DSSP file (Angstrom, degrees, kcal/mol; ACC not computed):
  #  RESIDUE AA STRUCTURE BP1 BP2  ACC     N-H-->O    O-->H-N    N-H-->O    O-->H-N    TCO  KAPPA ALPHA  PHI   PSI    X-CA   Y-CA   Z-CA
    1    1 A X     >        0   0    0      0, 0.0     4,-2.6     0, 0.0     5,-0.2   0.000 360.0 360.0 360.0 -41.7  125.9  -16.0  -67.6
    2    2 A X  H  >  +     0   0    0      1,-0.2     4,-2.6     2,-0.2     5,-0.2   0.919 360.0  50.0 -61.9 -43.1  126.3  -17.9  -70.9
    3    3 A X  H  > S+     0   0    0      2,-0.2     4,-2.2     1,-0.2    -1,-0.2   0.899 112.0  47.7 -63.7 -40.7  122.8  -16.9  -72.0
    4    4 A X  H  > S+     0   0    0      2,-0.2     4,-2.4     1,-0.2     5,-0.2   0.925 112.4  48.8 -66.1 -43.9  123.4  -13.2  -71.2
    5    5 A X  H  X S+     0   0    0     -4,-2.6     4,-2.4     1,-0.2    -2,-0.2   0.911 112.3  48.6 -62.5 -42.1  126.8  -13.2  -73.0
    6    6 A X  H  X S+     0   0    0     -4,-2.6     4,-2.9    -5,-0.2     5,-0.4   0.896 109.5  53.2 -65.2 -39.1  125.2  -14.9  -76.1
    7    7 A X  H  X>S+     0   0    0     -4,-2.2     4,-3.0    -5,-0.2     5,-0.6   0.951 112.4  43.5 -59.4 -49.5  122.3  -12.4  -76.1
    8    8 A X  H  X5S+     0   0    0     -4,-2.4     4,-0.6     1,-0.2    -2,-0.2   0.885 117.2  47.5 -65.1 -38.4  124.8   -9.5  -76.1
    9    9 A X  H  <5S+     0   0    0     -4,-2.4    -2,-0.2    -5,-0.2    -1,-0.2   0.909 127.4  22.7 -67.7 -42.5  126.9  -11.1  -78.7
   10   10 A X  H  <5S+     0   0    0     -4,-2.9    -2,-0.2    -5,-0.2    -3,-0.2   0.752 127.4  39.5-101.8 -27.9  124.1  -12.1  -81.1
   11   11 A X  H  <5S+     0   0    0     -4,-3.0     2,-0.7    -5,-0.4    -3,-0.2   0.542 100.6  72.3-106.4  -7.7  121.2   -9.9  -80.5
   12   12 A X  S  <<S-     0   0    0     -4,-0.6    25,-0.2    -5,-0.6     2,-0.1  -0.933  82.4-135.3-108.8 111.7  122.9   -6.5  -79.9
   13   13 A X  E     -a   37   0A   0     23,-2.4    25,-2.1    -2,-0.7     2,-0.6  -0.404  15.6-122.3 -69.3 136.7  124.2   -5.3  -83.2
   14   14 A X  E     +a   38   0A   0     23,-0.2     2,-0.4    -5,-0.1    25,-0.2  -0.705  39.1 165.6 -81.2 122.0  127.7   -3.8  -83.2
   15   15 A X        -     0   0    0     23,-1.7     2,-0.5    -2,-0.6    22,-0.0  -0.963  33.2-132.8-136.6 118.3  127.8   -0.3  -84.4
   16   16 A X        -     0   0    0     -2,-0.4     2,-0.6    23,-0.1     7,-0.1  -0.589  22.3-173.8 -73.9 122.2  130.9    1.9  -83.9
   17   17 A X        +     0   0    0     -2,-0.5    22,-0.1     5,-0.2    -1,-0.0  -0.893  21.1 151.0-119.4  98.1  129.9    5.2  -82.5
   18   18 A X        +     0   0    0     -2,-0.6     2,-0.4     5,-0.1     5,-0.3   0.055  23.4 125.2-121.2  25.6  133.0    7.4  -82.3
   19   19 A X  S >  S-     0   0    0      3,-0.1     3,-2.2     2,-0.0     4,-0.1  -0.731  82.2 -40.4 -87.7 131.3  131.7   10.9  -82.7
   20   20 A X  G >  S-     0   0    0     -2,-0.4     3,-1.2     1,-0.3     4,-0.1  -0.250 131.4  -7.9  56.3-132.5  132.7   13.4  -80.0
   21   21 A X  G >> S+     0   0    0      1,-0.2     4,-2.9     2,-0.2     3,-2.3   0.658 119.1  85.8 -72.1 -14.6  132.5   11.8  -76.5
   22   22 A X  G <4 S+     0   0    0     -3,-2.2    -1,-0.2     1,-0.3    -5,-0.2   0.716  81.5  62.0 -59.2 -21.0  130.9    8.7  -78.0
   23   23 A X  G <4 S+     0   0    0     -3,-1.2    -1,-0.3    -5,-0.3    -2,-0.2   0.631 119.6  23.0 -77.4 -12.7  134.4    7.4  -78.7
   24   24 A X  T <4 S+     0   0    0     -3,-2.3     2,-0.5     1,-0.2    -2,-0.2   0.677 113.5  61.4-123.2 -30.6  135.2    7.4  -75.0
   25   25 A X  S  < S-     0   0    0     -4,-2.9    -1,-0.2    17,-0.0    17,-0.1  -0.897  73.9-132.0-111.1 125.3  132.0    7.2  -73.0
   26   26 A X        -     0   0    0     -2,-0.5     2,-0.1    15,-0.1     3,-0.1  -0.354  24.1-113.5 -70.8 153.8  129.6    4.3  -73.2
   27   27 A X        -     0   0    0      1,-0.1    -1,-0.1    -5,-0.1    18,-0.1  -0.487  47.7 -81.7 -77.4 156.1  125.9    4.8  -73.6
   28   28 A X    >>  -     0   0    0     -2,-0.1     4,-2.0     1,-0.1     3,-0.7  -0.286  37.0-120.4 -58.6 144.2  123.6    3.8  -70.7
   29   29 A X  H 3> S+     0   0    0      1,-0.2     4,-2.6     2,-0.2     5,-0.2   0.851 112.4  59.7 -55.0 -37.0  122.8    0.1  -70.6
   30   30 A X  H 3> S+     0   0    0      1,-0.2     4,-2.2     2,-0.2    -1,-0.2   0.885 106.3  46.8 -61.6 -39.0  119.1    0.9  -70.9
   31   31 A X  H <> S+     0   0    0     -3,-0.7     4,-2.7     2,-0.2     5,-0.3   0.915 111.7  49.9 -68.6 -43.1  119.6    2.7  -74.2
   32   32 A X  H  X>S+     0   0    0     -4,-2.0     4,-1.7     1,-0.2     5,-0.7   0.918 113.8  46.3 -62.0 -43.5  121.8   -0.1  -75.6
   33   33 A X  H  <5S+     0   0    0     -4,-2.6    -1,-0.2    -5,-0.2    -2,-0.2   0.920 114.5  47.1 -64.4 -44.3  119.1   -2.6  -74.7
   34   34 A X  H  <5S+     0   0    0     -4,-2.2    -2,-0.2    -5,-0.2    -1,-0.2   0.897 120.6  36.2 -66.5 -41.2  116.3   -0.6  -76.0
   35   35 A X  H  <5S-     0   0    0     -4,-2.7    -1,-0.2     2,-0.2    -2,-0.2   0.644  97.9-137.8 -88.8 -15.1  117.9    0.2  -79.4
   36   36 A X  T  <5 +     0   0    0     -4,-1.7   -23,-2.4    -5,-0.3     2,-0.3   0.806  69.4  84.9  61.4  33.8  119.6   -3.2  -79.7
   37   37 A X  E   < +a   13   0A   0     -5,-0.7     2,-0.3   -25,-0.2   -23,-0.2  -0.988  40.6 131.7-154.8 159.8  123.0   -1.7  -80.9
   38   38 A X  E     -a   14   0A   0    -25,-2.1   -23,-1.7    -2,-0.3   -22,-0.1  -0.929  46.3 -91.1 172.6 170.7  126.2   -0.2  -79.6
   39   39 A X     >  -     0   0    0     -2,-0.3     4,-2.8   -25,-0.2     5,-0.2  -0.200  59.5 -77.2 -90.2-170.6  129.9   -0.3  -79.8
   40   40 A X  H  > S+     0   0    0      1,-0.2     4,-2.2     2,-0.2     5,-0.2   0.889 131.9  45.6 -60.1 -42.5  132.3   -2.5  -77.8
   41   41 A X  H  > S+     0   0    0      2,-0.2     4,-2.0     1,-0.2    -1,-0.2   0.837 112.7  52.0 -71.5 -30.2  132.1   -0.4  -74.6
   42   42 A X  H  > S+     0   0    0      2,-0.2     4,-2.4     1,-0.2    -2,-0.2   0.923 111.2  46.5 -67.0 -44.4  128.3   -0.1  -75.0
   43   43 A X  H  X S+     0   0    0     -4,-2.8     4,-2.5     1,-0.2    -2,-0.2   0.883 112.4  50.4 -66.4 -37.9  128.0   -3.9  -75.2
   44   44 A X  H  X S+     0   0    0     -4,-2.2     4,-2.6    -5,-0.2    -1,-0.2   0.891 110.3  50.7 -65.3 -39.4  130.3   -4.4  -72.3
   45   45 A X  H  X S+     0   0    0     -4,-2.0     4,-2.3     2,-0.2    -2,-0.2   0.917 111.3  47.8 -64.2 -43.9  128.3   -1.9  -70.2
   46   46 A X  H  X S+     0   0    0     -4,-2.4     4,-2.6     2,-0.2     5,-0.2   0.941 113.1  47.6 -62.5 -47.5  125.1   -3.8  -71.1
   47   47 A X  H  X S+     0   0    0     -4,-2.5     4,-2.7     1,-0.2    -2,-0.2   0.919 111.7  50.4 -62.1 -42.9  126.5   -7.1  -70.2
   48   48 A X  H  X S+     0   0    0     -4,-2.6     4,-2.1     1,-0.2    -1,-0.2   0.905 111.7  48.5 -60.4 -42.1  128.0   -5.8  -66.9
   49   49 A X  H  X S+     0   0    0     -4,-2.3     4,-1.3     2,-0.2    -2,-0.2   0.912 112.5  47.6 -64.5 -43.6  124.6   -4.4  -66.0
   50   50 A X  H  X S+     0   0    0     -4,-2.6     4,-0.7     1,-0.2    -2,-0.2   0.898 110.8  51.8 -66.2 -40.0  122.8   -7.6  -66.9
   51   51 A X  H ><>S+     0   0    0     -4,-2.7     5,-2.7     1,-0.2     3,-1.1   0.903 105.8  54.5 -62.8 -40.6  125.3   -9.7  -64.9
   52   52 A X  H ><5S+     0   0    0     -4,-2.1     3,-1.3     1,-0.3    -1,-0.2   0.834 100.1  61.9 -63.8 -29.8  124.8   -7.5  -61.8
   53   53 A X  H 3<5S+     0   0    0     -4,-1.3    -1,-0.3     1,-0.3    -2,-0.2   0.761 107.3  43.7 -66.5 -24.4  121.1   -8.1  -62.0
   54   54 A X  T <<5S-     0   0    0     -3,-1.1    -1,-0.3    -4,-0.7    -2,-0.2   0.243 126.6 -99.6-104.0  12.7  121.7  -11.8  -61.5
   55   55 A X  T < 5S+     0   0    0     -3,-1.3     2,-0.6     1,-0.2    -3,-0.2   0.675  78.2 135.6  85.2  17.4  124.3  -11.2  -58.7
   56   56 A X      < -     0   0    0     -5,-2.7     2,-0.3    -6,-0.1    -1,-0.2  -0.890  46.2-143.0-104.6 121.4  127.4  -11.6  -60.8
   57   57 A X        +     0   0    0     -2,-0.6     2,-0.3    -3,-0.1    -9,-0.0  -0.620  25.2 179.5 -80.3 137.1  130.1   -9.0  -60.2
   58   58 A X        -     0   0    0     -2,-0.3     2,-0.3   -10,-0.1   -10,-0.0  -0.932  14.2-152.1-138.0 162.1  132.1   -8.0  -63.3
   59   59 A X        -     0   0    0     -2,-0.3     2,-0.3     2,-0.0    -2,-0.0  -0.977  21.0-115.9-136.4 146.4  134.9   -5.6  -64.1
   60   60 A X        -     0   0    0     -2,-0.3     2,-0.4   -15,-0.0   -19,-0.0  -0.600  29.2-169.4 -77.9 141.3  136.0   -3.7  -67.2
   61   61 A X        -     0   0    0     -2,-0.3     2,-0.5     2,-0.0    -2,-0.0  -0.991  13.1-145.0-134.1 125.8  139.3   -4.6  -68.7
   62   62 A X        +     0   0    0     -2,-0.4     2,-0.3     2,-0.0    13,-0.2  -0.775  27.0 179.4 -90.4 129.9  141.0   -2.6  -71.4
   63   63 A X        -     0   0    0     -2,-0.5     2,-0.5     2,-0.0    -2,-0.0  -0.865  29.8-137.3-127.3 161.5  143.0   -4.7  -73.9
   64   64 A X        -     0   0    0     -2,-0.3     5,-0.2     5,-0.1    -2,-0.0  -0.991  13.7-156.2-114.2 123.9  145.1   -4.2  -77.0
   65   65 A X        +     0   0    0     -2,-0.5     2,-0.4     2,-0.1    -1,-0.1   0.487  60.1 108.3 -83.4  -2.1  144.2   -6.9  -79.6
   66   66 A X  S >  S-     0   0    0      3,-0.1     3,-1.3     1,-0.1     2,-0.1  -0.631  77.0-115.9 -76.8 129.6  147.5   -6.7  -81.4
   67   67 A X  T 3  S+     0   0    0     -2,-0.4     3,-0.1     1,-0.2    -1,-0.1  -0.415  90.9   3.0 -67.8 133.3  149.6   -9.8  -80.7
   68   68 A X  T 3  S+     0   0    0      1,-0.2     2,-0.5    -2,-0.1    -1,-0.2   0.654  96.5 132.9  71.2  15.9  152.8   -9.3  -78.8
   69   69 A X    <   +     0   0    0     -3,-1.3     2,-0.5    -5,-0.2    -1,-0.2  -0.887  29.9 178.8-107.3 125.2  152.2   -5.6  -78.4
   70   70 A X        -     0   0    0     -2,-0.5     2,-0.5    -3,-0.1    -3,-0.0  -0.989  19.6-144.3-125.7 124.5  152.7   -4.0  -75.0
   71   71 A X    >   -     0   0    0     -2,-0.5     3,-2.2     1,-0.1     6,-0.3  -0.729  33.8-105.1 -84.2 128.8  152.2   -0.2  -74.5
   72   72 A X  T 3  S+     0   0    0     -2,-0.5    -1,-0.1     1,-0.3     0, 0.0  -0.294 107.0  19.9 -53.6 130.8  154.6    1.2  -72.0
   73   73 A X  T 3  S+     0   0    0      1,-0.2    -1,-0.3     2,-0.0    -2,-0.0   0.501  92.7 136.5  88.6   3.9  152.8    1.9  -68.7
   74   74 A X  S <> S-     0   0    0     -3,-2.2     4,-1.6     1,-0.1     3,-0.3  -0.193  72.0 -90.2 -79.6 179.2  149.9   -0.5  -69.4
   75   75 A X  T  4>S+     0   0    0      1,-0.2     5,-2.4     2,-0.2     6,-0.6   0.854 123.4  52.9 -59.9 -40.3  148.4   -2.8  -66.9
   76   76 A X  T >45S+     0   0    0      1,-0.2     3,-0.7     2,-0.2    -1,-0.2   0.880 109.8  48.8 -66.3 -36.1  150.6   -5.8  -67.7
   77   77 A X  T 345S+     0   0    0     -3,-0.3    -1,-0.2    -6,-0.3    -2,-0.2   0.808 109.3  52.9 -72.4 -28.8  153.7   -3.7  -67.2
   78   78 A X  T 3<5S-     0   0    0     -4,-1.6    -1,-0.2    -3,-0.0    -2,-0.2   0.494 116.5-113.4 -84.2  -3.5  152.5   -2.3  -63.9
   79   79 A X  T < 5S+     0   0    0     -3,-0.7    -3,-0.2    -4,-0.5    -2,-0.1   0.680  78.9 128.7  80.8  17.6  151.9   -5.8  -62.6
   80   80 A X      <       0   0    0     -5,-2.4    -4,-0.2     1,-0.2    -5,-0.1   0.701 360.0 360.0 -78.5 -18.3  148.1   -5.5  -62.5
   81   81 A X              0   0    0     -6,-0.6    -1,-0.2    -5,-0.1    -5,-0.1   0.380 360.0 360.0-125.1 360.0  147.6   -8.7  -64.4
Protein backbone atom coordinates (compact mmCIF):
# COMPACT_ATOMS: atom_id res chain seq x y z
CA UNK A 1 0.00 0.00 0.00
CA UNK A 2 2.81 2.38 0.84
CA UNK A 3 4.52 1.79 -2.51
CA UNK A 4 1.28 2.42 -4.42
CA UNK A 5 0.54 5.60 -2.45
CA UNK A 6 4.08 6.87 -3.04
CA UNK A 7 3.80 6.09 -6.75
CA UNK A 8 0.58 8.09 -7.08
CA UNK A 9 1.97 10.93 -4.95
CA UNK A 10 5.33 11.23 -6.71
CA UNK A 11 4.96 9.78 -10.21
CA UNK A 12 1.50 11.05 -11.18
CA UNK A 13 1.69 14.78 -11.83
CA UNK A 14 -1.08 16.90 -10.33
CA UNK A 15 -2.94 18.88 -12.99
CA UNK A 16 -6.28 20.49 -12.13
CA UNK A 17 -8.79 19.71 -14.87
CA UNK A 18 -11.94 21.64 -14.15
CA UNK A 19 -13.47 22.25 -17.56
CA UNK A 20 -17.06 21.09 -17.99
CA UNK A 21 -17.71 17.77 -16.34
CA UNK A 22 -13.97 17.39 -15.63
CA UNK A 23 -14.48 19.39 -12.46
CA UNK A 24 -16.82 16.73 -11.11
CA UNK A 25 -16.15 13.38 -12.77
CA UNK A 26 -12.80 11.60 -12.49
CA UNK A 27 -11.08 10.20 -15.55
CA UNK A 28 -10.73 6.42 -15.80
CA UNK A 29 -7.80 5.02 -13.83
CA UNK A 30 -6.32 3.58 -17.04
CA UNK A 31 -6.11 7.06 -18.60
CA UNK A 32 -4.55 8.62 -15.50
CA UNK A 33 -1.95 5.83 -15.36
CA UNK A 34 -1.17 6.06 -19.08
CA UNK A 35 -0.85 9.85 -19.16
CA UNK A 36 0.78 10.12 -15.70
CA UNK A 37 -1.27 13.16 -14.65
CA UNK A 38 -4.62 14.05 -13.12
CA UNK A 39 -6.36 16.11 -10.47
CA UNK A 40 -7.16 15.02 -6.93
CA UNK A 41 -10.15 12.87 -7.86
CA UNK A 42 -8.21 11.30 -10.74
CA UNK A 43 -5.33 10.41 -8.45
CA UNK A 44 -7.75 9.01 -5.83
CA UNK A 45 -9.44 6.92 -8.53
CA UNK A 46 -6.10 5.53 -9.70
CA UNK A 47 -4.99 4.71 -6.17
CA UNK A 48 -8.31 3.03 -5.38
CA UNK A 49 -8.05 0.95 -8.55
CA UNK A 50 -4.48 -0.08 -7.79
CA UNK A 51 -5.38 -0.98 -4.21
CA UNK A 52 -8.25 -3.17 -5.40
CA UNK A 53 -5.79 -5.06 -7.61
CA UNK A 54 -3.88 -6.15 -4.50
CA UNK A 55 -7.05 -6.98 -2.59
CA UNK A 56 -7.34 -3.81 -0.50
CA UNK A 57 -10.81 -2.28 -0.28
CA UNK A 58 -10.88 1.54 -0.28
CA UNK A 59 -13.51 4.27 -0.13
CA UNK A 60 -13.75 7.84 -1.36
CA UNK A 61 -14.05 10.52 1.33
CA UNK A 62 -14.90 14.13 0.56
CA UNK A 63 -13.15 16.60 2.84
CA UNK A 64 -12.93 20.34 3.33
CA UNK A 65 -9.33 21.37 3.97
CA UNK A 66 -10.24 24.59 5.80
CA UNK A 67 -9.50 24.24 9.48
CA UNK A 68 -12.47 24.41 11.83
CA UNK A 69 -14.94 24.70 8.97
CA UNK A 70 -18.08 22.54 8.90
CA UNK A 71 -20.62 22.83 6.12
CA UNK A 72 -24.20 22.35 7.34
CA UNK A 73 -25.36 18.92 6.25
CA UNK A 74 -21.91 17.44 5.69
CA UNK A 75 -20.85 13.97 6.81
CA UNK A 76 -19.57 14.99 10.25
CA UNK A 77 -22.83 16.72 11.09
CA UNK A 78 -24.84 13.70 9.97
CA UNK A 79 -22.82 11.41 12.22
CA UNK A 80 -21.22 9.50 9.35
CA UNK A 81 -17.74 10.03 10.77
